[in-house]
C-alpha positions in Angstrom: -13.8 14.3 -0.4 -15.9 12.0 1.9 -18.6 11.3 -0.8 -15.9 10.3 -3.3 -14.2 8.1 -0.7 -17.4 6.4 0.3 -18.3 5.8 -3.4 -14.8 4.3 -3.9 -15.3 2.0 -0.9 -18.7 0.9 -2.2 -17.2 0.0 -5.6 -14.5 -2.2 -4.0 -16.6 -3.7 -1.2 -16.5 -7.2 -2.8 -12.8 -7.1 -3.9 -10.5 -9.7 -2.5 -7.4 -7.6 -3.4 -8.3 -4.0 -2.4 -9.7 -2.8 0.9 -10.9 0.8 1.1 -11.4 1.9 4.7 -11.3 5.0 6.8 -10.2 5.7 10.3 -11.2 8.7 12.5 -7.8 9.7 13.9 -9.5 12.0 16.4 -11.1 9.1 18.2 -9.3 7.8 21.3 -9.4 4.2 20.1 -7.7 5.1 16.8 -4.9 7.5 18.0 -2.3 4.7 18.4 -2.9 3.4 14.8 -2.7 6.9 13.4 0.5 7.6 15.2 2.0 4.3 14.1 1.5 5.3 10.4 2.5 8.9 10.8 -0.9 10.4 10.2 -0.8 14.1 11.3 -3.1 16.0 9.0 -6.5 15.3 7.8 -7.6 13.9 5.5 -4.5 11.7 4.9 -4.7 8.8 2.5 -2.3 5.9 3.0 -2.0 2.9 0.7 -0.4 -0.5 1.3 0.6 -2.6 -1.6 1.7 -6.1 -0.3 4.3 -6.9 0.8 4.6 -3.3 2.1 3.5 -3.1 5.7 4.5 0.5 6.4 2.2 2.2 3.9 2.8 5.1 1.6 1.3 8.5 1.4 -1.1 9.1 -1.5 -0.7 12.5 -3.1 -2.9 12.2 -6.1 -6.3 13.8 -6.9 -9.1 13.5 -4.3 -12.0 13.3 -6.8 -13.7 10.0 -7.5 -12.2 9.5 -11.0 -8.6 10.1 -9.6 -9.2 7.8 -6.7 -10.6 5.0 -8.9 -7.8 5.3 -11.4 -5.3 4.9 -8.5 -7.1 2.1 -6.8 -7.1 0.2 -10.1 -3.3 0.0 -9.8 -3.3 -1.5 -6.3 -2.8 -5.1 -5.4 0.1 -7.4 -4.6 3.4 -6.3 -6.0 6.5 -8.0 -7.2 8.1 -10.1 -4.5 9.8 -13.5 -4.2 6.4 -14.9 -3.3 4.7 -13.2 -6.2 7.0 -13.6 -9.2 4.1 -13.5 -11.6 3.7 -9.8 -10.7 7.3 -9.0 -11.6 8.8 -7.7 -14.8 11.6 -9.6 -16.4 14.0 -7.0 -15.0 12.6 -7.3 -11.5 12.9 -11.1 -11.7 16.6 -10.9 -12.6 17.2 -8.5 -9.7 15.3 -10.7 -7.3 17.2 -13.8 -8.5 20.5 -11.9 -7.8 19.4 -10.9 -4.3 18.0 -14.4 -3.5 21.3 -16.0 -4.6 23.1 -14.1 -1.9 23.7 -15.6 1.5 21.0 -14.7 4.0 23.3 -12.6 6.1 24.2 -10.5 3.1 20.6 -10.1 2.0 19.7 -8.9 5.5 22.5 -6.3 5.4 21.1 -4.9 2.1 17.6 -4.8 3.5 18.6 -3.0 6.6 20.6 -0.5 4.5 
């Protein structure tokens, strides 16, 4: 998988929207980062689509074509700050949530 990953990183090296990186979770200086994001097995692929700060586990193919196809879907997602990335349905849902008092919004976010 490493050659496919390195090739993917090379193809996105000048992107201002997608960063392809790797972390050696066996290195002492990376253990805290890996623990923070729940990396336990290797190789683990995590992706972060703003405004997501927790990351998601990638479970797709590990060959270059599969990785490239997935990377092409990444970038900022729908949010109150990025309405141009929202579908009409998502905009309606966001408008409903944003119309709520802040206290009520926070209750919904916290679950």
